[in-house]
Structures are given as structure tokens and as C-alpha cells.
N, C-alpha and C positions, 0 to 999 in steps of 0.2 A: 607492494599491494596498491591497486588503484584506489582513488578517493571513494569514500562511501557516499552514496547518493541519497537524496531526500525523497521519500515516498509519502505524499500527503493523502489523507483519507477524509472524506467529507463527513460532517455530522449526519446522523440518521434523519434528523428533521431540521429544515431550515427554510427561511423565506428566500425565495429564489432571487428576487431583486437585490435584497440586502447581501446575500451570499455572493452574488456575482461581483459586487464591489470588493468584498473581502478576498475573494480569489484573485482578483486583479492586483490587489495590494500585496498579497502573499507572493505572487509570482514576480513582483517587482523587487522583492526582498533578497533575491539571490537564486542560486541554482536549485531547481526542482526537477527530478527525473520523471515523476509520474503523479497522477491524481487518480484515486479510486473513488468512484461514485458509489456510496454505500447508503442506500435508502431502504432500510429493512422493512419499514412499516408503511411504505407508500404504495399507491396504486400504480399499475403499469404506465398509465398515461402521465402521471407525475414524474416518474423516473425518465421516461422518454423525453418529456418536455425539458427537464433539467439537463439531460445529456445534450440536447440540441443547442442549449444556451451555453453550457459550460465547456463543451468539447472544443469549439472554435477558439475560445480564450486560451485553452491549454495549447492547442496546436500553433497559435501565434508565437508561443514561447518555446516551441519544440518539446513540450511536455506530453508524455504518453497519457492517454485517457483510458482507464480501466473500469469496467463495470463489475460490481460485486454480485456474485451468486447467479446471475441471469445471462447465460449464453445466448438465449433467444433475443433479449434486448440488446446485448452487445452486437449481435449480428444486424439487428434492425437499424441501429444507429451508426453502424460501421465504426464501432469503437476499436481501439488498438488492441484490446484484449479483455480478458475476464478473469476474475479471481473466484475460486471455488473453495468451499470448506469440505470437511470430511463427510458431512451429511448431504451434500449437494450431488449433482450429477458427476459420474466418474470422468476421468480425463479423456478416454476414447470417445464417449458420447459428446462431451463438450467440444472436442476437436472436430467431430462430425458436423456440429452446428456452426462453429465460428470459422472453420477453415484452417488451412495449414500455415497461413502467414500471420496469424494472430497470436498474441501472448496468452499463455495460460499459467496462472499462479495458483498454488495450492497451500492451504493451511495445513501445517503438520504438527502444530501444538508443541509438545516437548519430546516428540517421538523420532528417534533416528530411523526406526523401521519405516514409519510412514513417509519420511523424507526420501529415503532410498527408493521406496516403491514408487513414489511420485516421479522421481527422476527417471526410473526405468520405464515408466509408462508415458513419458514424453512431456512432462511439465517443463515450463521455461524458467520458473523460479520456485523455490520453496520458502514458506514463511514459518518462522518459529516464534512462540510466545504463549501466553503473556510473560514478559520478564519482570514487570512491576504491576502493582495494583492499578486497575483502570476502571473508569466509570463509563467508558464508551460501550462496552459489551460485557456480558456475563462470561467470565473465564473460569473453566474448571481445571485448568492446568497452570503450573508455574514453571517456566523454562529457566535454565541457568545459562549464563554467558558461555560456559564451556562448550555448549552444543554448537555455537557459532564457530568457535575455534576448530572443533573437530571437523565440522563440515568444510570449512575453508581449507583445511590441510589435506583433505581427501578428494574433494570434488570441484569441478569447474563451474557447475551450475550455480547461478547466483542465489544467495540466501538473504531473506528479509527478516529483520528483527521488529517485532510488533508488541504493543501492549504496555501502556503507561509510560511511554518514552517522552522525555522532556528535554529542555535545554541542559538541565543539570546532569542528566545521566546519558545523554546521547553519545558523549565521547567514549564512555565505557563500552557501549554497544559497538561502536566503530573499532575500538581497540581489540575487542573480542573477535572481530572478523566479519561483521555484517557488511554485505555489499550495499545494502540499502537499509535505512531505518524508516519505519512507518510511524507517522505522527498524526493524531487527530486533535484532541482537545488541547494538546501542548502548543498548537498553532492558533486554532480558532478562538480559544478562551484565554489566550495570553494577554495579560494586562496591558502590555505595551502595543498591542495590535498585531495582526497577522504578518505584516511586512517586517516588523522588528523580530518577531519570532523566527521567521525563515532566515533572516540575516544572522541571528545569534546561533541558530542550529547549524548553519553552514560553517560558522566560525568554530563551533565546538567539534564538529566531526572532522575538521581539517587540522586539528591540533594533535592528531594521533602521534 
């Protein structure tokens, strides 16, 4: 099985100058596959400004830049892809906006049916969760690690584990079959700093 990748998610609110430094530190800590810009409560102009500052930093390190929820903004800033939830635009409509060559990820919560449907409709990855309690977003579902194993055994489409993932439990998610683990506060709020968090997460997920 290939190594599990690290998928970072930004805080919903942050000071752009301060976070730019945090992001650089995080990306210096080790391998990161992608960064999702998730600014749920911000104006379009703020999201676009943040994307224009943060995306080049990601691309310098060959890190994919994903925009949460907003296919229109993903297209406007030429992001590498977009992540949509079940309450957002459907995959076909999203594909029409962002184009054929962009990544579309879909939140599937704890549902095997939603994940299979997303795959059939052309998603590039599916995300399961939350697996653990999380302060980042309100979660109405709790997924079990077995769903990752089930998906990995049957499908080639990558799966992402999300929700409350930290250095302490990242290895469990990797062992269960996650192709990527998504981490937010476990990096940005880590007491030792974002660089150390990424370093330790990489160590954890490679101890499978």
C-alpha cells in the first residue's frame, strides 16, 4: 500500500500575514500533499486574496491547492481543485465550472452509499469523517475506521480521513486504509508549532 499523504486544512479565520508564516513553517516540516483553503465565514474578496497569497507558497513545494465549497472561486484563482459537501453544488455542476483537469473531492460523512455515488459521478477523491471529536466544524456523523478499510479493499479512488485527527491517532487512520489524512487544528494549534506537527504527523503515518 502506498504511503498515506498529509492533507492540511486552513483555519476558518486567520490573519493572512501571520498564517503565511505558519504555512511556510508547516511545509518545511515534511511531506504535504495538499492544502485546502476553508474560509467558511469570509467574504469572496478575502478568500480570493488569501488564495493568491497562499497558493504560490504551496506550488513552490509541489503541494496541491484546493478551495473549499466554492467552484467559482477555485476557477477564478486557477486552484488545483475544489472540495464540496453534500449540501453544495453537485459533481456535474462543479465539473462544468472548474473544468476536466481539476480535482473534485466530496464529503461523504460515514456513508458508503454517498461515497459510491460520488465515485460514479466523477469525484477524484472521497472524504469520510468525522472519526474523532473536532472543534473545527460541527459534525453530525461519526465514522468508524472500518469504512476506510472497506473502501480501500474495493475501490481505487483515493479516500481521505477527516475530523479530529492528531499526531496521536494519525497512525490508526493510516493503518485503517486512508490514502490521505486531513488535519486542521492538529497542525495549526500544535504546541510545538506547525513545522513540528507536520514532522511528527509524517513520522506517525509512516510507521504503518
